[in-house]
Steps between C-alpha positions, in 0.01 A plus 500: 500500500741707305331731245795557276341427172594726211154660510527590869846645444358720218210616721729602784670791312160603360347513849807681626466761222130547575572538872774754424265691270226508764750613767630773270144616421413512871820696570426753224141535626623553859750760376225684311274496810790629713568783255130592492484499882810719517346753259176495699687560827698785342178658375346468845810653661487794256130550566558497876716815473320676215499879552226715347554877501230754431531878489204721576393796708265624767359848491307696759356843433398530865699683765709209627876481442486245218421704191667263251701181558669311216538142625686192384362179653623143485184290496691178426635235735873566459736797511534726194847629414446827314759526224391800291233770509400735220255788535367729229263794505340577165752261341802692637736298724530622859811434709386629840180605678623859482492470118137388527410786732664756270320351198172537691582866575619478863822614662621613838433339835218246488352266761586156365723201558649256252641149524740317276366210296797410279721235653255427779378157603129522573379218724164338435204658677399184685272640771711811550556838340809487281418749224748768403360850478702629205366850562275620782360848444334692782450824308142520364585690181790271411288193579222630275752563220632143528144364501404695188821381326450129578422412137811684380739283702656174392712303745664164432661304782719208399543252785619144554435212737768319697519255206571786256161470331419859399194711422408860422220656702329799339343805664127452547499163318405189695712262291877459512676385183767230521839596351825312448693738730511858617744702293765705674416860584513739207441868434125463545519329840311675780732557793233618744 
């Protein structure tokens, strides 16, 4: 039986248009799901390498060799690329630890060691010690001076992940603030 009546011929393009519309809708829906899955995978990849820097200190007034230690820790799960560091004491920018020591009233030979932070890549502290001791003071009087000046310091560390997501960690603050990028070094940059 040949169904070539005028009505069946009119239905054929209509069914073809409906089928094309359904196929197009399914394709658009699949494309939207694919885009959503891609964004989800990118978010998961970023989270899997998320660095989280914190800056704090340890102080001991006892007789051991660790009077005052200024530490920068990466408590995240990915490496932190330190781009810029600023340090102020009483609102005045400091360029070097020697500037800080002079501002606190110290000069001459002191028992301390310093480490660079700027430009460093700090690995995550996954079951191992990876903190940077920015300054390690063994001298009791200098350590006590740093301890008593803790509230007068302000340090900002701008760092980025391997995906160039960036944050600023603040001295003695447990929260890092996301930023668009870390600006290039300027006159207020701490050079440790």
